[in-house]
N, C-alpha and C positions, 0 to 999 in steps of 0.2 A: 767668260760668261757661261752660265748654266744653260741647259736645254730649255728651261722655262723662259729665260731671258730672250733666247733666240726666237722662240715661238711668239712671245709678246712683240718683239721688235719687228719681225717680218710680217706678222698678222696686221699690225698697225699700219705699216708702210703699204702693204698690199691693199688694205681697205681704202686708204686715201687715193691711191692711183686708180683703182677700179671705179670708185665713186666719181672721181673727176671725169674719167672717160665716159661713164654712163650718162652723167648730167650734160655732157657737151656733144652728145650724138646729134646727128641731123643738121650740123652747121653747113650751110651752102652758100654763104656770101661773106664779103669782107667785113661788113658791120657786125655780123654774128661772131666772126673769128676774133676781131680786134676789140669790140665793145660789148659783146654779149647782147646785142640788139637793144642796148640801153633800157633794160627792163628789170634791173635788180632792186630790191628793197633796201632801206637805209641801214638795217643791221648787217646785211651782207656787205654793203659798201664799207661800213665802219670796220668790220672785222677784216675785210680784205686789205684796207689801208693799213691797219695795225700789223697784219701778217707780212705785208710787203716790207715794212720797216724793221720788224722783229726777226732778223735772220738768226742762223745758228751762231753767228758772231756774238749776238746779244746774250745768248745762254751759255756760251763758252767763255768769252772774254770778260763780260761784266762781273761775274763772281770772282774771277781771277784778279781783276782790277781792284775790286773791293777788298780782297784778301791782302793785297800788297799795299794799296794806297788809301783804302777807306771808302766812304760813301760820297765823296765830293763829286763824282761823275754825274750824279743825279741832277746837279745844277745845269748840266748841258741842256736839259729839256725844259727849263723854266720858261723859255720864250715860246714854247709850243702852243699853249692855249691861246695866247695873243695872236699867233700866226693863224690859227684855225678861224678866229673871229674875222680877221681881215680877209681871208680866203672866202669865207661864206658871204661876206658883204660885196666883195669886188670880183674875184676871179670866177667863182662858180656860175653866177648868172650870165656873165659874158660868154663863157665857154658853151653853156647850154643854148643860149640865144643863137650863137653862130653855128651850132650843130657840128663842131669840129671833131675830127678824129684824134688830132694831136694838138698840144698847146702851141706848137710853132706855126700852124696854119694861120692863127690870129695875127702873127707878126708880119706876114706878107700883106694881109689886108690893111694893116696899120702903116707899115714901112715899105718894104720891097722884098724881092726874092732873095737877094744876097744876105740880108739881115736874117731872114728866116733860115736860110741854109747854114749860115755861120752858127746860129744858136743851136740848131739841130746837130751840127757837127760837134760842138762843145759837149752837148749832152751825150752823144754817142761815144766819145772818147772816155768821159768820166764814168758813165754807167757801164760801159763794156768792161773796163778794168775792174771797177768795184764789184761787179757781179762775179768775176773770176775769183775774187777774194772770198765772197760768200760761199762759193762752191768748195773752196779749200778748207774752210772751217770744219764742216762735218767729216771731211776726208780724214782729218786728224783723229776723229773718234774711231772710225773703222780701222784705221792704221794701228792705233794703240790697242784696240780690243782684239783684232784678228792677228796682230803681229805681222802685218803685210805692209810692204812699202807703200808710202802715201801716194806714190805715182799711180798705182793700180786702184786704190780706193777713190782717188779723184776722178779717174776715168769712169768708174762704176756709178758714183753718185751723179756726176754730170750727165751721163748717158740716160739714167732713169728720168731725170727732170726734163731733159730735152725731148724725150720720147712723148710724154703725155702733153707737154706744152705745144709741141709741133702738131699733135693730133687735135687737141681740143681748143687751143687758143685761150682767150680771156675767160670764156665760160668755164673751162676746166680749171683754170687758175682760181677764179673766184669761189667756186663751189668747194674745191679742195681746201682753200684757205679757211672757209667757214667751219669745216670739220676740224681742221688743224688747230685753230685757235681754241676750240672747245677742249680738245685733248691737252693742249699746252697749259691752259689755266688750271685744269684739274691736276696735272702733273706737278706744276709749280707749288700748288698748295700742299700736295703730298710730300714734296721734297723739303719744304720749309718745316713741316711737322716732324719729318724723320730726322733732320739735323738736330732739332731741339731734343728729340727723344734720345739721341746718342750722347748727349751731354750727361755729366754726373747727375745723379738723382737729386742732390741738394741744390743744383744749379738750374734754376728755371730761366724763362725767357728774359725777365727783367735783370736778373743777375748776370746773364750772358751779355746784355747790353752794357752793363757797368764795366765788365771786363774789357769789352771791345773799346769802350770810351777811354779807359785808362791806358789803352795801347794806341790811342789816336786813330781809331778806325771808324768812328761815328761822326766824322767831320762833314755832315751833309750840307751845312750852310757856312759860307765864307763871304763876308761883306767887304773884305779888303779890296782896294782898287789897285791891282798889280797887273800891269800890261803883259807880263811874262807868265802869269799864273793861268794855266789852261782852264781851270774850273773854279769860278767864283759866281756869286749871284749876278754880277754885272756882265760877265762873259756869257752867261746863260740867257739872261733877259735881253741883252742887246745883240751880241754876236749870234747867240743861239736863235733869237727871233728871226734875224735875217737869213740864217742858214735854213731854218724850218720853213720860212715863207717861200724861199726859193725852191727848196726840196719838194714841198707839197704843192706849190703853185706853178712850177715851171718844169719839174722833172716828170717826163712822160710815164715813168714807172708808177708814180702816184696819181698824176692827172688821169691816166687811163683807168685807174680804179674808180674814181668818183664820176667819171663820164659815163660809167655803166649804170648809174642811178636812173630810175625811171622818171625823175623830175628834179627840179632845182631843190625842192624841199627834201627829197630823199638823200640827195648828195650832201646838202648842208647838215642834215642830222647825222649822217655817217661821219663827217669830218668832226663835228662837235663831240660825238661819241669817242673818237680817237683822242681829241684834246683833253677830255675828262679822265680817260682811263690810262693814258700812256705813262704819266708821271708816277702814279701809284704802282703800276706794273713794273716799271724800271726800278723804283725804290725797293720793291719786294725782291727783285732779282739780285740787286746789290746787297740787300740785307742777308740773303742766303749766303753770299760770299763772306760777309762779316761773321756769320754764325759758323761757317766752316773754319774761319780763323780761330774762333773761340774753341771749337772742337780740338784743333791741333795745339791749343795751349795745354790741354790735358792729355794729349796723345802724341806719340812720336810722329813728327811731320817729316816727309822726305826732304833731304837737303836740296833736291832738284826734282821737279815733277814730270819732266819729259822722259818717258820710259825708254825711248830709243837712245838718247844720250847717256842715260844711266847704264844701259846694257853695254854700250861701248866702253865706258870708263871702268866698269866692273870686269871687263875682259881685256884690260890693257896693262901696261907696266905701272900705271898709277893706281891700280886696284887697292893696294895696301894703304896708300895715303888717303884714298877716299873712304876706306873702311874705318880708319882712325877718326876722320871727321864725323862719321856717323856715330861712332862710340861717344865722342864728345857731345854730339847733339842729343843723344839719348840721356846722358848725364844731366845736361841742361834741362831737359824735359822734366826729370824728376825734381830738380830744384824749383822749377817753375810751378809744378803741382803743389809743392809744399808752400810756396809763397802765395799762390792763389787761395789755398785753404786758409792761411793766416789772414789774408786780405778779406776773405769772406767773413771770418770770425770777427775781425776788427770792425767791419761795416755793420754786422748784426748787433754788436755790443756798443756801437757808437764811440769807439776808441780812436779819436782823431789823430793823436800822435802816432799810434801804431799803424793807422790807415795810411798816413803819408809816408812812413818808413817802408811799408810793404809795397806801396806804389813805386817808390824809388827802386826797390829791389827787383820788382817785375820789369821795370824799364831797363835796368842793367842786364838782366838775363836776356831780354829780347834783343838788346844791342849786341851781346856776345853771340847770340844765335844768328843775327844778321851777318856778323863777321865770318862765322863758319860757313854760311851759305855763299858768301862772296868767295871764300877760299875754294869751295866746291866748284863754283863757276870757273874760277881761274884754272883749276885742274882740268876741267872739261875742255877749256880753250887750249890748254897746253897739250892735251891729248889729240885734239882735232881743231885746227885753227878755223875751220869752216863750220864748226858746230853751232847749232841754234841755241843761243844762251838766254833767250827770253822765254820763260816757261809759263807765262800767265794763262795762255790758252789751254794748258793741261791741268791746272790746279783743280778745278771743279770736277773734271772728268776723272782724275786720279782718285779724288775723294769718293765719288759715286761708285766706281768700279771696285774699290777696296773695302767700302763700309756698308753700302746699301744691301738689303736682302734680295734674294732671288725674285725675279719678276719685276721688281721696281727698277732694277738696273736697266733691264730691257726697255721699260717704259720711258725712263729718263733719256736714254740714248735715242729712242724713237722721237721724243719731243724735240731734241736738238736737231735731228735730221729733218723732221717735218718743218721746223722753222726755216731751215735752209732751203728746202724744196719750195716753200711758199714764197720766200723773198726772191729766190733765183728764177722761178718760173714767171713771176710777174715782171721781173727786170728784163728777161729775155723777150717776153711778149712785147714790152714797151720798146725795146731796141728794134724789133721787127716792125712795129707800128710806125716808128719814126722813119725807118729805112724805106718802107713801102709808100707811105703817104707823102713824106717830105722830100724824098729823093726820087724813087722809081716813078710814082704816079705823077709827080709834079714836073720832073726834069727829063725823064726818059720815055715814058709811055702814058700819055694822058687819056687815051681813048680805048683802052683795053676792056675786055669783058669782065664781068664779076668773077667768072671762073678763073680767068688769068690772074686777077689781083689776089684771089684766094690762094692759088697755087704759089704765087710769088711770096705771099705772106708766110706760107708754110716753109718755103725754101729759105727765106730770110731768118725765120725762127731757128731752123736747123743750122744755118751758117753762123749766126751769132752764138748759138749754143756751142758749136765747135770752138769758136774764138774764145769764149769765156773759159772753157775747159783748158785751153792752152795757157791762158793767163793764170789759172789756178795752179798749174804745174810749176809756176815760178813764184808763187806767193809765200813760200815758206821762210823768206828772209825779211819779212815786214814787221816783225815784233808783234805787239798787241794788235790783233786784227781789228778790234772795235775802233781804236784810235786811227789806224791806217785808213779805214774807210772814210771816217769823218774828216781827216786831213785832206784826202784826195778830193772829197766833195767841196771842201772849203776853197780849193784852188779854182773852182769853176762856178760855184753857185752864186757868188757875189756878182760876178759879171753877168751871168744869165738873168738874175733877178733885176739888176740895173736896167737891162734891156726891156724887161716886161714893165717895170715901173715907169720908164719913159713912155712906153706905149700907152699905158693907162692914164697917166696923170700929167705928162708934159707934152702937150699937143703941138707946141711950137718947134720941137726938135723932130727933124725928119730923118729918113732912112740913111742917107749918106753919112750924116754926122754921127748917128748912133752906131753905125757899122764900124767906123774907124775908131770911135771912142771905145768900143768893146775890144777891138784888136789891141789898142795901146794899153788898156786897163789889164787885159789878160797877161801881157808881157810883164807889166809892173808887178802884178800879184805873184807870178811865178818867181820873179827876182827877189821880192820881199821874203817869200817862203824859203828860198835858197839861202838867204842871209841869216835866217832863223833868229830874228830880233824881236819877234812879237808872238803871242799865243795865237794858234791857228784859227780860233773862232773869230778873231777880229778881222781876218781876211775877208769874211763874208760882208761885213759892214764896209770895209775899205773899198772892195771891188764894186759894190753897189753905188756908193757915193761917187767914186771916180768916173763911172760910166755916165752918171747924170751930169757931173761938172764938165767933163770933156765933151759930152754931147752938146751942152749949151755953148761952150767955147767954139767948137768946130762948126756949129750951125752958123755962127757969124763969120768964120774964117773961110770955110769952103764955099765954092760957087753955089748959088741958089738952085741952079738947074741940076736935077738929079742925074747922076751918071748911070749909064746902062751897062749891064754886064751880060 
């Protein structure tokens, strides 16, 4: 990167950190640290909710996923607006009425302490691991840009986030996220415009979409009912609905965001704002990945996008073989450009027969290119059996650093890092909230002073920060990070949602029955995932339904008298 890029990058990051510390000064009690004194307006709530969900993984992995697989991932979010409506009607008024710090406090009021503790424990496992993954994502950026081992960049980014989150708590998180999302929206708009600008002058936005469609990259809607297909309208509407309902309704990293609203109305408006904007935002991010694919249809694309692995292969005994593959790739690029030009001419002149022939030629060239890419991956594996062979997370980063002008590179990298900081800080804050409220204050020390609880909150924030950094150091073998996070969530969210739905709607089922129903369900869900017989989004629906069914069954089987623990 140029000096200008470094200035833009560090100025942006410094602005965010200092702003968050400034806005969170004078915090002197646990409510101020964990819930920002419940005084935030709806737009702050809405942007904070969006920033918590939109981590660096979103801006790194989503364009890479679109580049390789097309737009189908956008269907993952189709259940989100429906989930926001249910939350606004049911969850939000109950949480505000009870004045809870965490979602799990409600479960003890409805069931018992062991059900509350189990649900909090499931959340802590899932959120603690997934937060480590969100720290690792921007570490890839600094590693590739600075040519420093990812171990050190992970420590650097994790430490910065933990520092201001430990100091300022939820208030620092919320106000930094407000500024972060403004910068992110502006940067995404600039990125999309720049990708189109770098296409050939005769290829506009519409023609780029035609080219992407002819390469099967614009597959945003799929109505097929295939249980093994991860992304269809049905997995998004049904499986995605249950995942989003559980995530936003029972995951403290999200519940903690809208509990900061000054009223039920402010919290509802913030959630509805998220429901309206999230799908268009994700669509645009994926569209940028598709446009990057079109760019590389006219330009030489790297056979492999991970610079670390490329450096290894280019300095190994396989260097000549890799160079030959690159030469073949360059020749295919020239053939592809000629074919695309002929395709464009046939489309302009409405020559249907020529159009179909050139489409077939383009498909053949892309197939050959895919074979070359596989050969490159095989070489990389032959050179190092432990090499990371999934490079989805590096595609957009490679494009930005090699093509974008000075200044904008620094801004785009800052955006990705800001997204990670926003999601990571709120997650660590939620882990600390659950630890202090559901474990320390409830089970260990119920009568401590406000100062003691505030100090324990800060210590818990620091402790979870260290834990998530350790997880991040081992996250480099998980493939596409966006999918890894959602798969991990799907292992737990269905069970957690089932517990909450029983609490809200199935009054006959009591604590002992729902506790054991949740334990049995979680074992079954993990086993189904291990067998790999169904798309992971369906695990959310299955887990939720099983908790309810087992809860009813066990309510009649188990003794009526509640067991004490």
